Every structure is written in structure tokens, then in C-alpha cells.
N, C-alpha and C positions, 0 to 999 in steps of 0.2 A: 299395232298390236299390244298391246300388253303382256306379256311369256308369265308364264306359270312360273310361280317360285318353286324352286329347286333346295331342298337341304339332305345334305351326304356327309353321312357318318362315317367315317374310317377309325377304326376297331379292330382289336385283337383278342380272341376268348381267352388268354392266356393273362390280361390286363386286370388288374383287379377292378379300375377306376372304369373300367368301362366293361364289366359285369356289374359291378354297381348300378351302374347308367343306364342301361337297358330296361330295365321295367317302365324310367323316365321315356325313354325314346319310343318304346311301345304304346304308352299312353298320348303321347306329343301327335303320333300316326291317327290315332281313333278319334283325337276332339279337331285335328285339322285338317279334312280328309281332301280338302279345293287345293292343297300344298304335295306337291311332288315329292317322296321322301326317299332315297335313293343310300345305300349302305352296302361297304366295302369291309371284309375280314381279311386284316394280313394273312395269311397263309392260303388265301382262296385265293387271293388277289393282291400277290405282291408286284406288280407293272403298276397297277391302279393307284398305289401306295407312292412309286417311285416316281412317276408321271405329276401325282398331286407336291410332289416336295411333302411328304407327310414326316413329322421327326417325332412325333410323340401321340399316345394315345389315349385317350380319344379325342380326334379333330373334331371338331364339327365347323362344316363352309356352308354361306348361307347365299345362295344366285337370285337376285332377283333384279328384274328388267335388263339382263345381260350384263350385269356386275356383280363380281362373286367377292364375300370378305367373308374372312374366319372368324367363328364367332369365339369372342373370349370375355367373358363373363360365368359368374356360379350356376354349374349344368341344371336350373331347374324348371319346373313345366311355366311358369311365370315370363321367367328372361329370355327361355328361347322362344315362347310365342309372343312374348312383347315387341322382340326382334327382326320373328319372319312377319309379322303380319305389321312391325313397321309404325306402331303406335301404342297405345294402354293394353295389356289385357285386361279380361273383365275383371279380377281381384283388384288389380291396380287401377281402375276407373273408381270401384267401389270405394275404394280405400280416398281417392281423391273426394269422393260426393261427400263421404261420412266425414271427414277432416273442414270442407266446407262447408257442410249443413250444421255441425258440433259449434264453429266458430260462431255462427249467426245466433244461434240458440244464446248464445252466451251473450254476445253484442245486443239483441233484445231483451234480454234479463228470463227467456222461458226457459224453465227447470225443466 
């Protein structure tokens, strides 16, 4: 049985980086409805912060098939989507396809 992917955000409402990230987080929740998104705010859930050993904000943890890991990349929709899905985001797939297409055109001498 495959477990549902969980993405957990640990944040603080007083952290400017967290405030800046929240629109990205909310968009991600909308475009990936099959993923379970969990959110803990520092002042409302200090026990969760301590339990998870959170030392800085925002912190994102991704749990797939029982394995949890910290997300350590630029917090963009594309990077998060790629990490969560375990593959390429649709934008990344498009870029790869376009590159291959342009190389093939060049090889064949097509303008």
C-alpha cells in the first residue's frame, strides 16, 4: 500500500521569509490536491516545533512512503512540485522537450 505524500510547513507569522512564501504555499496546495498539506505556525504550535527540531523558518518537510526529508532548495512552485512528485514538474518537462526539439531541428538543418 502506497502512503499519501505529506508536506509539512513550519512557519512563523512574524518571519518575513515565511510571509513572502505563503502565496507560493497556498498555490501549491491548490495545484496538488492529492497531496496532504500540513501547516504549523510557531506561536500556535510551539510543541510541534520542538518535537520536529525546527530551528529556522520556514522549514518544509516532505514525507513519502514513510520516509521524511527536509526540503533544501529554493522555495519555488517548480522546485517544490518536482520534489513532491519525485519527478519533473510539467514546466521542467516542457523545457527538456523544447531543448531536444531544437537540437533535432538543428541536426536536420530545419529552420
